C-alpha positions in Angstrom: -0.2 83.6 19.6 3.1 82.1 20.0 6.1 84.1 18.3 7.3 81.3 16.4 3.8 80.1 15.3 3.4 84.2 14.0 6.6 83.8 11.9 5.6 80.7 10.5 2.6 82.1 9.3 4.0 85.1 7.9 6.3 82.9 6.0 3.6 80.6 4.5 1.5 83.5 3.4 4.2 84.6 1.0 6.2 83.4 -2.1 7.7 81.0 -2.9 4.4 79.2 -1.5 1.7 79.1 -4.0 -1.6 81.1 -4.3 -3.7 78.1 -2.8 -1.5 77.6 0.3 -1.3 81.3 1.0 -5.2 81.7 0.7 -5.6 78.6 2.9 -3.5 80.1 5.8 -5.2 83.7 5.3 -8.5 82.4 5.5 -7.7 81.0 9.0 -6.2 84.3 9.9 -9.1 86.2 8.8 -11.4 83.7 10.8 -9.1 84.4 14.0 -9.1 80.6 14.1 -6.2 80.4 16.5 -6.7 76.9 17.5 -6.6 75.7 14.1 -3.2 77.8 13.2 -1.7 76.9 16.5 -2.1 73.2 15.6 -0.7 73.8 11.9 2.3 75.4 12.9 3.3 74.4 16.8 5.8 72.1 15.1 7.3 70.4 12.1 5.5 67.4 11.1 7.9 64.9 12.6 9.7 62.8 9.9 10.1 59.5 12.5 11.7 56.4 12.1 9.4 55.0 9.4 8.7 58.1 7.6 6.0 61.0 7.6 2.2 60.9 8.0 -0.4 63.7 9.1 -3.5 65.2 8.1 -3.3 67.1 4.6 -3.2 70.8 4.5 -1.1 74.1 4.3 1.4 74.3 7.5 4.5 72.8 8.9 2.6 70.5 11.0 0.8 68.9 8.1 1.1 66.8 4.7 1.8 68.8 2.0 4.1 69.1 -1.3 6.4 71.6 0.7 7.1 69.1 3.6 7.3 66.2 1.0 9.9 68.1 -0.7 11.9 69.0 1.9 11.9 65.3 3.5 13.0 64.0 -0.1 15.6 66.4 -0.3 16.8 65.3 3.3 16.6 61.6 2.0 18.6 62.5 -1.2 21.2 63.8 0.6 21.5 60.8 2.4 21.6 58.8 -0.6 24.2 61.0 -2.1 26.5 60.4 0.9 26.1 56.8 0.4 26.8 57.1 -3.2 23.7 55.5 -4.1 22.4 57.6 -7.0 23.0 55.2 -9.7 21.1 52.5 -7.8 18.1 54.4 -7.7 14.9 54.8 -5.6 11.6 53.2 -6.3 8.3 55.4 -6.0 4.8 54.0 -5.3 1.7 55.8 -4.2 -1.7 54.9 -3.0 -5.0 56.1 -3.9 -5.4 58.9 -1.8 -5.8 62.6 -2.2 -2.7 64.2 -3.5 -0.9 60.8 -3.5 -0.1 61.6 -7.3 1.2 64.7 -6.4 3.3 63.7 -3.7 4.8 61.1 -5.9 5.6 63.3 -8.7 7.1 65.9 -6.5 9.3 63.3 -5.0 10.4 62.4 -8.1 11.2 65.8 -9.0 13.3 66.1 -6.2 15.3 63.0 -6.8 16.1 63.7 -10.5 16.9 67.1 -10.0 19.8 65.6 -7.4 20.8 63.2 -10.2 19.1 60.1 -8.6 17.7 57.5 -10.7 13.9 57.3 -10.6 12.1 53.6 -10.8 8.3 54.7 -11.0 5.3 53.0 -10.5 2.7 54.7 -13.2 -0.2 53.4 -11.7 -1.2 53.0 -8.0 0.4 50.1 -6.5 0.0 48.0 -2.9 3.0 48.8 -0.4 4.4 45.5 -0.9 5.2 45.9 -4.4 7.8 48.9 -3.5 9.3 46.6 -1.0 9.8 43.7 -3.7 10.9 46.1 -6.4 13.6 47.5 -4.5 15.5 44.3 -4.0 14.3 42.8 -7.7 15.8 46.4 -9.3 18.8 46.6 -6.8 17.6 50.1 -5.7 19.1 51.8 -2.7 15.9 52.8 -1.2 12.2 53.3 -2.2 9.4 55.4 -1.0 5.7 54.7 -0.6 3.0 57.7 -0.8 0.4 56.3 1.6 -1.3 56.8 5.2 -2.2 53.0 5.1 -5.7 52.5 6.8 -6.2 56.1 8.2 -9.0 58.3 7.5 -9.5 60.4 4.1 -8.1 63.4 5.7 -4.6 61.9 6.0 -1.8 61.1 3.8 1.9 59.7 4.5 5.4 59.1 3.3 7.0 55.6 4.1 10.7 54.8 3.5 12.4 51.5 2.5 16.3 50.9 2.5 18.0 48.8 0.1 17.0 45.5 2.1 13.1 46.0 1.0 12.4 46.8 4.9 11.5 50.0 6.4 14.3 51.9 7.3 15.6 50.9 10.9 18.8 52.0 12.8 21.3 53.4 11.8 19.8 54.7 8.5 16.6 56.1 10.1 18.2 58.4 12.6 20.8 59.3 10.1 18.3 60.2 7.3 16.0 62.1 10.1 19.3 64.2 10.9 19.4 65.2 7.2 15.9 66.1 6.9 16.3 68.5 9.9 19.1 70.0 8.0 16.7 71.2 5.6 15.8 74.2 7.0 14.6 76.5 4.1 12.7 75.6 1.0 15.9 77.1 -0.7 17.7 74.1 0.2 15.5 72.0 -2.1 16.2 71.0 -5.7 13.2 70.8 -7.7 12.5 69.5 -11.3 8.9 69.9 -12.8 7.3 66.4 -13.6 7.0 67.1 -17.2 10.6 67.2 -17.5 11.1 64.5 -14.8 9.2 62.1 -17.9 11.7 62.8 -20.4 14.7 62.3 -18.2 17.3 59.5 -18.9 17.1 58.8 -15.1 13.4 58.2 -14.9 11.9 54.7 -15.5 8.5 53.3 -15.1 8.5 50.0 -13.8 4.8 48.5 -14.1 5.2 46.3 -16.9 8.4 44.8 -15.9 8.0 44.0 -12.4 4.3 43.1 -12.1 4.5 39.8 -13.6 7.6 38.9 -11.4 5.5 39.6 -8.6 2.7 37.7 -9.7 4.8 34.6 -10.3 6.7 34.8 -7.0 3.5 35.2 -5.3 2.0 31.9 -6.9 5.2 30.1 -5.9 4.0 30.4 -2.3 1.0 28.0 -3.0 1.1 25.0 -0.5 -2.0 23.1 -1.9 -2.8 24.4 -5.3 -4.3 20.9 -6.1 -7.3 21.7 -3.3 -8.2 24.8 -5.4 -10.0 22.9 -8.3 -10.9 20.2 -6.1 -12.7 22.4 -3.8 -13.7 25.5 -5.6 -14.2 28.6 -3.5 -16.4 31.5 -4.0 -14.3 34.7 -3.1 -15.9 38.1 -2.3 -13.3 41.0 -2.5 -13.3 44.6 -1.8 -9.9 46.9 -2.2 -11.6 49.5 -0.1 -11.1 51.9 -3.0 -7.3 51.5 -2.8 -4.4 50.0 -4.5 -5.5 46.3 -4.3 -8.2 47.0 -6.8 -6.2 45.3 -9.7 -3.6 43.1 -8.2 -5.3 41.2 -5.6 -7.9 39.7 -8.3 -5.0 39.0 -10.5 -3.0 37.3 -7.9 -6.1 35.3 -6.8 -6.3 34.3 -10.7 -2.9 33.1 -10.6 -3.5 31.0 -7.8 -6.5 29.1 -9.7 -9.4 30.7 -8.5 -12.2 31.6 -10.7 -15.1 32.6 -8.9 -14.2 36.0 -7.5 -16.9 38.4 -6.8 -16.0 42.3 -6.3 -17.5 44.6 -4.0 -18.6 47.0 -7.0 -19.0 50.3 -5.0 -15.5 49.8 -3.3 -13.4 48.6 -6.3 -13.0 52.0 -8.1 -9.9 53.8 -6.5 -11.4 56.8 -4.5 -9.6 58.9 -1.8 -12.9 59.8 -0.4 -13.6 56.3 0.7 -17.3 57.1 0.4 -18.8 54.1 2.1 -15.8 53.4 4.6 -14.8 56.9 6.5 -12.6 54.5 8.2 -10.9 52.5 5.5 -9.4 49.9 8.1 -10.2 46.0 7.7 -10.1 46.5 11.5 -13.2 48.1 11.6 -16.5 46.3 11.3 -17.8 49.6 9.5 -15.2 48.8 6.9 -16.1 45.3 6.2 -20.0 45.8 6.6 -20.8 46.4 3.0 -18.6 43.3 1.8 -20.3 40.9 4.3 -23.6 41.8 3.1 -22.3 41.4 -0.5 -20.8 38.1 0.9 -24.3 36.8 2.5 -26.4 37.9 -0.6 -24.3 36.0 -2.9 -23.6 33.1 -0.5 -19.6 33.6 -0.8 -17.3 31.2 1.0 -14.9 34.0 2.4 -14.8 37.7 2.3 -11.6 39.5 2.2 -10.9 43.0 2.4 -7.8 44.7 1.7 -6.7 48.4 3.2 -6.0 51.2 0.8 -2.6 50.4 0.5 -2.8 46.8 0.4 -0.6 45.8 3.2 -3.5 44.4 5.7 -6.4 42.3 5.4 -9.6 41.3 6.8 -11.3 38.2 6.8 -15.1 37.0 7.0 -15.9 33.2 6.8 -18.8 31.3 6.2 -19.8 28.7 8.9 -21.4 25.9 8.0 -24.7 26.9 9.3 -24.6 29.6 6.8 -23.9 32.6 9.2 -20.8 34.6 8.8 -18.0 34.9 11.3 -16.0 38.2 11.1 -12.3 37.5 12.3 -10.0 39.6 14.4 -6.2 40.2 13.3 -5.1 37.5 15.9 -7.6 34.9 14.8 -6.4 35.7 10.9 -2.6 34.9 11.9 -3.6 32.0 14.1 -5.4 30.4 11.4 -2.6 31.5 8.8 0.5 30.1 10.9 -1.5 27.0 11.7 -2.1 26.2 7.8 1.4 27.3 7.0 3.6 25.6 9.7 1.6 22.4 9.9 1.2 21.9 6.1 4.6 22.9 5.1 5.5 20.0 7.6 2.7 17.4 6.4 4.0 18.0 2.9 7.8 17.9 3.6 8.1 21.6 2.4 9.7 23.1 5.4 12.8 24.7 4.4 16.0 24.2 6.5 15.9 26.1 10.0 12.3 27.7 9.5 11.6 30.7 11.2 8.5 33.0 12.2 8.5 36.7 13.3 5.8 38.4 15.0 5.3 41.0 17.7 4.9 41.3 21.4 1.3 42.2 21.1 0.4 39.7 19.0 -1.5 36.6 20.4 0.9 34.0 22.0 -1.0 31.5 20.4 0.8 31.7 17.3 4.1 31.2 19.0 2.8 27.9 20.6 1.5 26.9 17.0 4.7 27.6 15.1 7.0 25.9 17.9 4.8 22.6 17.8 5.4 22.2 14.1 9.0 22.8 14.3 9.4 26.3 13.6 11.6 28.9 15.7 9.9 32.2 16.8 11.2 35.5 17.1 9.1 38.1 19.2 10.0 42.0 18.4 8.4 45.6 18.7 5.3 46.3 16.8 5.4 47.2 13.1 7.0 45.5 10.2 10.0 47.3 10.0 11.2 45.5 13.1 10.2 42.3 11.7 12.3 43.1 8.5 15.1 44.1 10.8 15.0 40.6 12.0 14.2 38.7 8.9 17.2 40.3 7.0 19.8 38.9 9.1 18.6 35.3 8.0 20.6 35.5 4.9 23.9 35.7 7.0 22.6 33.0 9.7 21.2 30.1 7.1 17.6 30.6 8.8 14.6 30.5 6.3 11.8 33.0 6.9 8.6 31.6 6.4 6.0 33.9 8.1 5.5 37.4 9.7 2.6 38.9 11.4 1.3 41.5 13.8 -2.3 41.5 15.1 -3.4 44.9 13.3 -4.1 42.5 10.2 -0.5 42.5 8.7 0.7 39.2 7.6 3.5 38.0 4.9 4.4 34.7 3.9 7.0 35.8 1.1 10.8 36.1 1.9 11.0 38.3 -1.4 8.5 41.2 0.4 9.7 42.5 3.8 6.7 44.3 4.7 3.1 43.6 5.3 1.7 42.0 2.1 -2.1 41.8 1.6 -1.8 40.3 -2.0 0.1 36.8 -0.9 -2.1 36.9 2.4 -5.3 37.0 0.6 -4.2 34.2 -1.8 -3.0 31.9 1.0 -6.0 32.5 3.0 -8.3 31.9 -0.1 -6.2 28.4 -0.5 -6.7 27.7 3.0 -10.2 27.8 2.7 -10.1 25.5 -0.2 -7.8 23.1 1.3 -10.1 22.3 4.4 -13.0 22.6 2.4 -11.6 19.5 0.5 -11.1 17.7 4.0 -15.0 18.5 4.8 -14.0 21.4 7.0 -15.1 24.8 7.3 -12.4 27.2 8.4 -14.3 28.1 11.3 -14.5 24.8 12.5 -10.5 24.6 12.2 -10.4 27.6 14.5 -12.4 25.7 17.1 -10.1 22.8 16.9 -7.2 25.0 17.3 -8.7 26.5 20.4 -9.5 22.9 21.9 -5.9 21.7 21.1 -4.0 24.9 22.5 -6.6 26.6 24.7 -8.8 29.7 23.9 -6.9 33.3 23.7 -9.2 36.0 23.9 -7.6 39.4 22.8 -8.9 42.8 21.8 -7.6 46.1 21.5 -8.6 49.4 23.0 -7.6 52.7 21.2 -8.2 56.1 22.8 -7.6 59.3 20.7 -6.2 62.1 22.4 -5.3 65.0 19.9 -3.3 68.0 19.7 -0.7 69.3 22.4 -3.2 68.4 25.3 -3.5 64.8 24.1 0.1 64.4 23.6 0.9 65.5 27.3 -1.9 63.1 28.4 -0.6 60.1 26.9 3.1 61.0 28.2 1.3 61.1 31.7 -0.5 58.0 31.4 2.9 56.1 30.5 4.7 58.1 33.5 2.0 56.9 36.0 2.0 53.2 34.7 5.9 53.4 35.2 6.0 55.1 38.8 2.8 53.6 39.9 2.9 49.8 38.4 -0.3 47.9 39.8 0.6 44.5 41.6 -2.9 43.5 40.8 -5.3 44.1 38.2 -8.7 42.9 39.1 -8.9 39.4 39.9 -5.4 39.0 38.2 -1.8 39.3 40.0 0.8 41.0 38.1 3.7 38.7 37.8 6.3 40.6 35.8 6.5 44.1 34.0 8.5 44.6 31.0 9.4 48.2 30.2 10.7 48.3 26.8 11.7 52.0 27.3 14.1 51.2 30.1 15.2 47.5 28.7 14.2 45.8 31.7 11.9 42.8 32.9 11.0 42.9 36.4 9.6 40.1 38.6 7.3 41.4 40.9 7.3 38.5 43.4 11.2 38.6 43.7 11.7 42.1 42.6 14.6 41.3 40.4 15.2 43.0 37.2 16.8 41.7 34.1 17.7 43.3 30.8 15.8 42.5 27.5 16.8 42.6 24.0 14.4 44.8 22.1 15.1 48.3 20.6 13.9 50.7 23.2 10.5 51.9 22.5 7.8 53.8 24.7 5.8 50.3 25.7 4.9 48.5 28.9 3.8 44.9 29.4 2.2 43.6 32.1 2.2 39.6 32.1 -0.5 38.5 34.8 -1.2 35.2 36.3 -3.3 32.7 34.1 -1.6 33.6 31.0 -3.4 37.0 31.1 -1.6 40.0 29.7 -1.7 44.0 29.3 0.3 45.9 27.0 0.2 49.9 26.9 1.9 51.8 23.7 1.4 55.0 22.4 0.8 55.0 18.5 3.8 55.9 16.5 1.4 57.0 13.5 -1.6 58.5 15.1 -2.5 61.0 18.1 -3.6 57.8 20.5 -2.8 55.4 23.1 -3.4 51.6 22.5 -4.0 49.2 25.0 -3.8 45.3 24.3 -5.8 42.7 26.6 -5.3 39.1 26.7 -7.2 36.4 28.5 -6.9 32.8 28.6 -9.1 29.7 28.9 -8.3 26.0 28.7 -10.8 23.2 27.4 -10.8 20.1 29.2 -13.7 18.3 29.6 -15.8 21.4 29.6 -17.5 22.4 26.2 -15.5 25.0 24.3 -18.5 27.2 24.3 -18.4 27.3 27.9 -14.8 28.3 28.0 -15.3 31.0 25.7 -18.1 32.4 27.7 -16.2 32.4 30.7 -12.9 33.7 29.3 -14.7 36.3 27.2 -16.5 37.8 30.8 -13.3 37.7 32.5 -11.7 39.7 29.6 -14.3 42.4 29.8 -13.7 42.6 33.5 -10.0 43.0 33.2 -10.3 45.7 30.5 -12.7 47.8 32.7 -10.7 47.3 35.6 -7.5 48.4 34.3 -8.6 51.2 32.2 -10.7 52.4 35.4 -7.4 52.4 37.3 -6.2 55.1 35.0 -9.3 57.1 34.8 -10.1 55.9 31.4 -12.8 53.7 29.9 -13.6 52.3 26.6 -15.5 53.8 23.8 
């Protein structure tokens, strides 16, 4: 075994590590499980530009209380260097295993360093941490969560004083401070029972939650539609933080008929009926869909464990149910918000929408047609937050941000994905169109008839461990070195290499710079508005591919356009993945 790994094993099987941690590692040694030991110790769990995320367990490459304390000490050092101790830090957590322990550990490190702590006593959605930072004028915030990952994961997300996830220069500076914590002896710790009695410690649930609800309610565009067209809402928090706040926010909006999926409405880090508690996954939505059908609900909405993403299912006029993908939810929300703010004269001065390079191009067309200027940036709400925080200086008005992975936000006072306001506005949209005699499914088809039918999908291929990381890197190298000029029946028109900040026109072979932060992403624009994007995940050991095909409805029935475009889409996926020696599923 690697000498460095053996050294780490010796360290982690001796004090100051606790007896449970020592026993966990010793059991792997006794079983001669070299593969697992190597994976646990071949590297430090990387504190990236958004924070920390990994599998729970003992080891340098795992989420555990020791890594949480080291990261928190590095963050504390950066806060102290920026004179932020008196401003304080907001701490929130989700329902995952050890989230409470990690939150308490982080609070103990901050207090030991003389830094004020604003603490959510109950589990809370991620967007409430973003909100509380600015509301309380804190210097930063942390959220203990692994978002929608399976139960074996947990994470540590960092926000700065603007309420957005940390971006340059703070992210790299914090990473540097974290790397400087080379030994546990460098970490200051106060036990949580003493933290609670510290004058620097303050529980904030009761003072912040009512303000958050009021600000969310103020986002309503058509409050009159809710009593005029009552909507029966079926809701599931998928065992997570939305269990209390989403139903309460819906009631604030005026909704009364709210049915909870009982089995999934009590917080539980095991996620017993949803091993993948991700509203992008049909398996996570299946039980709620059955509830909705059984009770003839008009809409079923689910939120992921930290309540920053939503999934949605519609009841169609024929009584059947339609499960929407992330791009379709974005399309409907953008259409409703931009068109109805315009129609009611509520559009603010210089309205702006921000989304990502992998989200459907349809939303940009819709927003622009309603007088809303758009920005496109990298995947992840941290980049959306980086743009929107600049609006304070430019006089621009944020009205919506979204990404195809089911993240949406219509609130300027939150600078991250917000499933609370997204669930409320989606439900209000259902009521509003219902008051006009339309189902939301019919509205979606009308959008396709007006703008054209966009068919999008994502393929994620898991590649774990050191070998997987090398394979992913190799695939991206291949795409750069051997960029195809044709994919199936489509010509490749331009290649955007975000890592190298270039856009190349393959017809003229001319290169132009692009204004995006550097990231390991390659985007192929194809003929007929088709598109392929390749991007390694920033939080999981997988590579993601995004595919788009387009069809325009003229005299041809929309059903025929959909069928043809869907078939072309499947061929595009097969041809592109095949060229890399990959296949879906």
